[in-house]
C-alpha positions as CSV (number, residue, x, y, z in Angstrom):
1,M,15.9,-11.0,36.8
2,A,14.2,-13.9,38.2
3,T,11.6,-13.9,36.4
4,F,13.1,-12.9,32.9
5,L,15.2,-16.4,33.6
6,P,12.5,-19.0,33.5
7,F,10.4,-17.0,30.7
8,I,13.5,-16.8,28.7
9,S,14.6,-21.0,29.3
10,T,11.3,-21.2,28.1
11,V,10.9,-20.0,25.1
12,F,14.5,-21.8,24.4
13,I,13.3,-25.6,24.7
14,A,10.2,-24.6,23.3
15,L,12.2,-23.6,20.4
16,S,14.0,-26.6,20.8
17,A,10.9,-29.2,20.4
18,I,9.9,-26.9,16.8
19,A,13.0,-27.6,16.1
20,V,12.9,-31.3,17.0
21,A,9.3,-31.6,15.2
22,I,10.5,-29.9,12.2
23,G,13.5,-32.2,12.2
24,W,10.8,-35.6,12.6
25,Y,8.9,-33.8,8.8
26,L,12.0,-33.2,7.4
27,I,13.7,-36.8,7.5
28,A,9.9,-38.5,6.4
29,K,10.0,-35.9,4.1
30,R,13.9,-38.2,3.1
31,K,15.2,-34.8,3.4
32,V,18.9,-36.2,5.1
33,D,21.1,-33.4,4.9
34,A,18.5,-30.7,6.3
35,H,17.0,-33.2,9.5
36,K,20.6,-33.6,10.4
37,K,20.7,-28.8,10.6
38,A,17.2,-29.0,12.5
39,M,18.5,-31.9,15.0
40,F,21.5,-29.4,15.4
41,W,19.5,-26.6,16.4
42,A,17.8,-28.2,18.6
43,A,20.1,-29.7,19.6
44,V,21.9,-25.8,20.7
45,L,19.0,-24.0,21.7
46,A,18.5,-26.9,24.2
47,T,22.0,-26.2,25.2
48,V,21.0,-22.5,25.3
49,F,18.3,-23.5,27.5
50,F,20.4,-24.9,29.9
51,I,23.1,-23.0,30.5
52,T,19.9,-20.5,32.2
53,Y,17.9,-23.8,33.8
54,L,21.2,-23.6,35.8
55,S,22.5,-20.2,35.9
56,K,19.0,-19.4,37.4
57,T,19.2,-22.3,39.9
58,F,22.4,-21.5,40.7
59,F,22.7,-17.3,41.0
60,I,19.3,-17.0,41.9
61,G,17.5,-20.3,43.6
62,S,14.7,-21.9,42.3
63,T,10.9,-20.7,43.0
64,S,8.7,-22.8,44.7
65,F,5.2,-23.0,44.2
66,G,3.1,-20.1,45.2
67,G,-0.4,-21.7,44.6
68,P,-3.3,-22.8,46.6
69,E,-2.2,-25.9,49.1
70,N,-5.1,-27.3,47.3
71,V,-3.0,-27.8,43.5
72,A,0.6,-28.3,46.0
73,L,0.1,-31.8,45.8
74,F,-1.2,-32.6,42.0
75,Y,1.8,-29.9,40.6
76,T,4.7,-31.8,42.8
77,I,3.7,-34.0,41.7
78,F,3.4,-33.1,38.3
79,L,7.2,-32.1,38.3
80,I,8.3,-34.3,39.2
81,I,7.7,-36.5,36.7
82,H,8.0,-33.3,34.1
83,I,12.2,-33.9,36.0
84,I,11.8,-37.4,35.4
85,L,11.0,-37.4,31.6
86,A,13.8,-33.6,31.0
87,T,16.4,-36.0,32.5
88,L,15.7,-39.3,30.3
89,A,14.9,-37.5,27.2
90,A,18.3,-35.5,27.6
91,V,20.0,-38.2,28.2
92,L,18.1,-39.6,24.6
93,G,18.8,-36.7,23.3
94,I,22.5,-36.8,23.3
95,V,22.6,-40.9,22.2
96,T,19.7,-40.4,19.8
97,L,22.0,-37.6,18.4
98,I,25.5,-40.0,18.1
99,T,24.0,-43.0,16.9
100,G,23.1,-40.2,14.1
101,Y,26.6,-39.4,13.8
102,K,27.7,-41.6,14.0
103,N,25.6,-43.4,11.2
104,N,24.1,-46.2,13.3
105,L,21.3,-45.9,11.2
106,K,20.3,-49.0,12.4
107,R,19.9,-47.6,16.1
108,H,19.0,-43.5,15.2
109,R,16.1,-45.3,14.2
110,K,14.9,-47.1,17.1
111,L,16.2,-44.2,19.1
112,G,14.2,-41.2,17.0
113,P,10.7,-41.5,17.9
114,L,10.8,-42.0,21.5
115,T,13.2,-40.1,22.1
116,S,11.4,-37.0,20.0
117,V,8.2,-37.6,21.6
118,I,9.3,-37.6,25.3
119,W,11.0,-34.3,24.3
120,F,7.7,-33.0,23.2
121,I,6.0,-34.4,26.3
122,S,9.1,-33.5,28.6
123,A,9.1,-29.6,26.6
124,G,5.5,-29.9,27.8
125,T,5.5,-30.1,30.5
126,G,7.5,-28.0,30.5
127,I,6.2,-25.5,29.6
128,A,3.4,-25.9,32.2
129,V,5.6,-26.0,34.8
130,Y,7.0,-22.4,33.9
131,F,3.1,-21.2,33.6
132,M,1.5,-22.3,36.9
133,L,4.8,-21.7,38.3
134,Y,4.7,-17.6,36.9
135,I,1.4,-17.4,35.3
136,I,-1.7,-18.3,36.2
137,Y,-0.3,-18.8,40.6
138,P,1.6,-16.0,42.2
139,S,5.2,-17.1,42.6
140,G,6.5,-18.4,45.5
141,E,9.3,-18.5,47.2
142,T,13.5,-18.6,45.8
143,T,14.4,-21.3,48.0
144,N,17.6,-23.8,47.0
145,L,16.1,-26.5,44.4
146,F,15.5,-29.5,46.9
147,R,12.7,-27.2,48.5
148,A,11.4,-25.8,45.6
149,I,10.4,-29.6,44.7
150,I,9.4,-30.4,47.7
151,G,8.2,-28.0,49.3
152,G,8.8,-27.5,53.4
């Protein structure tokens, strides 16, 4: 279960990013209704990711980096950048969805591309974190969130 939930959450965030890309493509083709549906599903998939991620964090714990010491600093900096981008993407995603649903299209058109790019980077760095924690290197110990981020 400790490695299954991270895999599932990573799949959901990847699917969410794919749905955002599809939505972006659809709006470029002026297919507004299809764009709304794609972005709705991107939000649903991101929400499922978040619930899965939080469930693993609260009920099982966080996995610390188990790779070599000479990579640990790089990983920690990378992880902190990912956390900042993921938080920003979540906040911007909510604001962008609200502006779209409220038909505040001037603001939505400004926020949408920025939000999407940050979302893609966040999803990509999240997938990279998953690979560093579970695929490339042996998993570290399961610990609390703070220790998993900064080590120790």
